[in-house]
Each structure stands twice: as structure tokens, then as C-alpha cells.
N, C-alpha and C positions, 0 to 999 in steps of 0.2 A: 430457379431462384425467384422468378417473378411470382410464381404460385405461392411461395413462402411469404413473400412481401405482401401479397394480397391478403393472406390469412392474418398477418400481423396487423395490417391496417384495419381489418374487420374487428379483431380483438381489441384494438385501441379504441375504436368507436364504441364497442360494447362496454368497455371499462369507463369511458367518459360518461356514458349514460348512467352507468351504475353509481358513479360518484355523486350524482344528483339524487339518488334514491334516499328518501327519508330514513329508511331502515339502516342504510350504510352510514349516513351522517350521524345517526344515534349510537353507532357502535365504533368506539375509538380504534379498537384493534383492526376491524374490517376496513375502516376508512384509511388507516395508515397503510395496510397491505395493498389496498387498491391504488392509493396515491403512489406508492413505491413502484408498483407494476406499471403504472402509466409513465412514470419518470424514466423507467428503464426502456420502455418501448418508444418514447418520444423521439430520440435521435434517429432511430431507424425509419419511423414514419415520416419525419421531416425530409430525410434523404430520399425516400421513395417518392414523395410529392415533388421534390426538386427534379428527380429522374423523369417523372411523367411529364412535367412542364417542359423540360429540356428536350425530351423525346418528341413532343408535339411541335415545338419550335423547329427542331431539325427536320421533321417531316414536311412542314410548311415551306421551309427554306429550300429543301430539295425539290419540292413540287414547283416552286417559283423558278428555280434554276432550270428545270426542264422545259419551262415555257419561254425562256429567254434565248435570244441568239447570242453567240459568242461576241459579236460586235456591239451588242447593246451596252449602254453605259452602266446599267445596273448589274450586268452579269458578273463583273469582277467583284463588286461589293457583296453580292449574294454568295459567290464562291468562297470569299474570305469568311463571311459569316458562317457558312456551312462548316468550314474547317475548325473554327473556334468552338462551335457547338459540339462537334464530334470529340474534340479534346475535353470539353467540360463533361460530356456524357461518360467518356471513358474514366475520368477521374471519379465521378460519382459512383460508377459501377464498382470500381476498386474499393472505395470506402465502404460501400454496402456489403461487399464480400467480407471485409474485416468486421463490420458490425454484426453480421449474421454468423460468424464463426463461433463455435461453442465457447462460452466464457465461464470463468471461475465464479461461482455464486457468491464468493466472499469478497469480491473486488470492491464493493461499495461500503464495506464495513469499517468501523474503527479499527485501529491497530494497537496491539499490545507490544510495546517496545521494551526489550530487555538488553542491557549492556553490562558486560562483565570484563574486568581487567584480567588479562591472560598472562602470557609469558612476559617478563620484564620488570617485575617488582613495582617500585614507586613510579617509574616512568610509565608503565602500563596504566596505572590508576590515574595519573595525570592526563594521559591521552583519552582514557574513558570519559573523564569529565569534559574534555574538549569535544568529543563526539556527541555527547548528550547535549551540550550547548549548541552544537551545529544543527542537530535534528530539531531542537526546540526553536531555533531561529527560523529554520525552514518551515516548521509548522505555523509559526506566527505569520510568516509571509503569505501563507495559504488560508489564513483565517481559522486554523484548527486550534484546539485547546489541548495542552499537554497536562495531564493530571498525574502527578507522581504518586505511586503506590507504596514503594519501599525504596529506601536509599541508605546505602552503607558507605560512608565516606572514609577516606584515609586522612592521616594527619598532615598531609602536604598539599591540601587543596585538591586532592584527587578523589576518585570514586572507585571503590572496590566493585560495587554492583548497584544498578538502579533498575527499577521496573516502573513503567509508566503506561498510561493509556493515552493514545493520540486520538482525540475525538474530532471527526470531520468526515464528510462524505468522500469516499475514495482514498482514505488514508492508507488502508492496507494495500490497495492496488498500486499506490505510488511508492510505498516504502518497502514492499515485499522483497525486492531484489537487493536491499541493503543487508540482508541476512548473511552472515558468514564471518570470517576472520579478517579484521582490518589491521594491517601492519604499518607501523610508523618507524621511520628512520631519521634520527636527528641527534644532536648533541644535548643530552639532558642537562637541566639546570645544576644538578649535583656533580656533573663531570668536570673535574678540574683540568684534565689534560686535553680537552677538546675532541675526544674520541667519539665517533658516531656510534650510537647504540640502536639496536633493532628490538622493538617490543610489539606486543600484539594485544588486541582487544576483540572480544567476541560480541556479535550483535545477533539477536533473534527477533523476528517480527512475526507475530501471530494475528490472525483475524479474531476480533472479539466475538464471543459466542452470544447468541440471543437466548433469553430466558426460556423461550418455547422449545429450544433445541436440546438443551442439556438440563435434565432434572437430577438433583442430588438428594438422595434419601438422607434425612436427618441422622438416622442410625449409622450411616457411613462416614459421618463427619465428626472429627474431634476438634473442638474449639478451645484454644488456650489463650488466656489474656496475661499481659505482663506490662511492666512500666516501659514506656518508650525511652529511647536514648537519643542523645544529640541535643542541638540547640532548641530552645522553645520555652525557657523559663521553668519555674518551679513545678508547674503542672505536668511537665514531661516526665520527670523522674519520680513522681509521687502518686500518680493515678494509673490504674490498669487500663490504659486506653489502647495500647498496641494489641493486635490480634494475630494469632497464628492458626491457620486452618490446615488440618491434615485429612486428606481424603484416604481413608483407610484401605479401600479395595485396591487402589493404585499406588499408594504411598506418596502421592504428590503433596508438597507442602508449600503454602503461600503465606507470606507475612505482610502486614501493612501497619505502619505506625505514623503515617503522614498527618492524619487528622487528630484533633484533641478528643473527638468523640469515638468511643468504642464502637457504637452502632455504625458510624460512617466508615470506620476502618474495616469492619466486617463486611460491609456492602462492597467496598472496593476490592477486598481480597476475594470475594465470591466471583466478581467479574473476571479476574485473572484465572481463578481455578476453573471456571466454566470454559474459558478460552483454551486452557491447556487440555481439558478433557475433550473438547471438540476436536482439537488437533489429533489426539489419540484415536478418536472414533474415525476421523477421516483417513488417518494413516492405516487403520485396520481395513477400511473399505477399499482402499487402493492397494492392499496387500503389502504395505511397506512396514507394518508391525512396529510403529513407533520410532523408525529410523530418521524421520524427518528432522527432528531437532538436532540429532547428532550430525546429520549431513549439513544442517544449517550453520552450526557453530563449530563443528569439529571438536578438537581437544583444547583449542586455544593455543596450539603450537604455531610458531611463526611460519612454518612451511605450508600451512593450510590456508593460505591467504586468498582473498578475492580482490583485495585492493591494497595498494601501498601508497602511503603519504610520505614523500621524500622531501624533507625541509631544505637540505643544502641545494637541491636542484629546483626548488619551488614547483614540484611536480606531484600530481596525483594520477596513479595508473590503475585502471580497472583491468585485471588480468583475464576476465571472462570474455571481453570483447576487444582486448588489445588496444584500449583507448588511454592516451595520456593527455592530461590537461595541465598546462603550466600557469596555474592561478590558484595555488594552494591557499593563500590567505583568504580570498573571497569564498572559496569552497567551505572553509572552516567557519566563515561568517554566515553560512546557511544558503549560499548560492549553489545549490546542488543540481540545477537543471542541466548544465553541461555533462553531467554524469548520468542522471536519472533518465533523461529523454533517450539517449542512445541505447541504454539498457532495455528500456521498454520496447523500443523499436526492434531490437535484436530478438528478444524473447517472444514478441508478438509474431515476428516473421517465422521463428521456430515453431510456434504453436500452429500457425496457418499451414506450414509445411507438413507437420505431423498429422494434422486433421485432414489434409488434402481438400480443404474447402476452397475450391476454385471453380465451382460450377459456372458455366456461362449464363448470362442473363437471358 
């Protein structure tokens, strides 16, 4: 592992020097890529520098301890210091192993968030609206921007389906484990007898594709324009601002009507279409043949749940890690850390176990 760290440090120094090159400064794309590469290496380099400093301090303390007699006043202090440094070094080594483990290249990307009401009728659409509000508040707390692409509302303040881009560094890495079927158990507003109903909402989370990764031939794309629906004044229903993109080779369809401008709606729809095409390409590369989305959201049936929101018991349970949190109102207000952090830790441990990245320093 030390050899790998030395190579990373050398690469970091080379990239730092490259960033000052006038040719790089004059090329926005190259400057962006170099800056991004530096940002990705920076945490590992800082850890390695801490490791070397702590290692030197430990060696010096061990050398001092060897020169002292057990009866010396400084012996006990030096022995205690040595123990603390050994603990610190072990912690740094463990963190470095995690940082060096193979990572998903999509982790730092924006996320395409898609929420759809599943089984449960009106109650499912109401809960879909609550989940979208929950993720929007969580994004706000992290300084991320939520840009709605397409929204289909129901007549009872609910959402049939919504697509949005969550813009912010690491948005996909943070939200990726939210994908799946979310089940809600509560007494609906329309239920007169007080009977608890169970409904389901599907959530899909995709990494946003970059322009350089997915190229779409104009001949493969059918563009339809139509009048947008919903609130927004006279312009909504009289101008052809809404856009529907159909990628004819795959049959993928993306719509966007959030903006008044047809050009802006087309640009937004292209972002989602490219992300979906990227997902298909990655699924092919990993021999999964497009099953990722179906595994992600299932059929929308209540039995395919990853998480249950039980209102009578004030409980949210994530079934993948067997975790229950009794603070449902704050969760729905966007306080998702009690759920997201354990999920990240669980899947990170699984990844480390599968890759077997535990080489000694």
C-alpha cells in the first residue's frame, strides 16, 4: 500500500505543477479535468502526509523510550504518548485502506431523481409528494440545487411522478441507496373508518451523464413540442414550450415542461436522456443488460420494499440493514442522516469485503 501511496503523491505533485501551466489555464476543459483529478487525490494525499508525520513521531517516541529507565519520570509519559500515536496510526491506516479501495467513478456526479406513485392510488401520490419534499429539503441543507424536469400532479396535492436533477458534488453518492420501493403505512386523509392503509412509491436515482460520455446522433432523436399543462398562466397552455424527446434506437422517452422556453426544456430533457443512456451502457458493460432500473424500483408493488414509513408507530425502518428510527416527522423534514449514514457504512463495508482491499501498510 505504501508504494501505491507514493505513486499517488507523485501524481498529485505533477498535477499541481500542471495546473500552473499556461496551456492548461487557457484550456477550460483541461483545466476542469485537472482540477477535478486534484480534488479526488487530495484526501488521500493529506492522509498519507498525516501518516508519515505520525510515523515519524512514533519512531522518535519509541527511540526516546528505549533510552529511558523505567524509573525515570519521563518514561511513563513517553509510554503513554507511544500508545496514543499507535492508535492514531492504526486509525489513519484504516482510513487510507478505505480511500484506496476501488470507487465508483459516478460518485461525485449530480443525481437524476425520479419518483413515481405506485400501489395505493391517491394515497401513493400524496406520499410521493412528501418524499419529493423530503429529498428537496435534504438537498437544501447540503447546498444542492433541485431542478425539476417534469412534474405530473394529481388533483389532491399529490404527485403521480416527478423527475429532477439534484445538482451538487457527491449528490449521486449520497442518494444512490435511496433507490427502490418506499412503503408507507398510515390512515389516509380520505379514510373515514380510521383503517391503516399501505401504499408504495418507487424512487430511482441515476448519475447524470457528461456530454463527453454520451453522444446522440440527431438522426436517432425525434423531438416533439406541445403546450405545457398545469399552473403558470396563459403562456403555459398557448405556446409550444413543452418538449418530448424520443431516442428511437432504444425507445427511451423523456419529457420536460418546467420552463417557459422550449430551448431550456429541450436542454433539460437531453440531460436526463443522456443519463438514462449512460445507465444502459454501464449495465451492458457489467453484463446486467438493462436490469439495473428494474432492480432499483421493481414493479412498485408493496412487497418489494426497501424502507417502510409507519406513521402510527412514528417509525422508519430500512429493511436492507435492519435499522429502525423512531423520528418519522424529522425524517420527512429532510433529516435523513440517521438513515443515509448507516446505509453508506454498510455498503462501503460490503464493497471492501468483496474487493478484498485489506493489504497491510
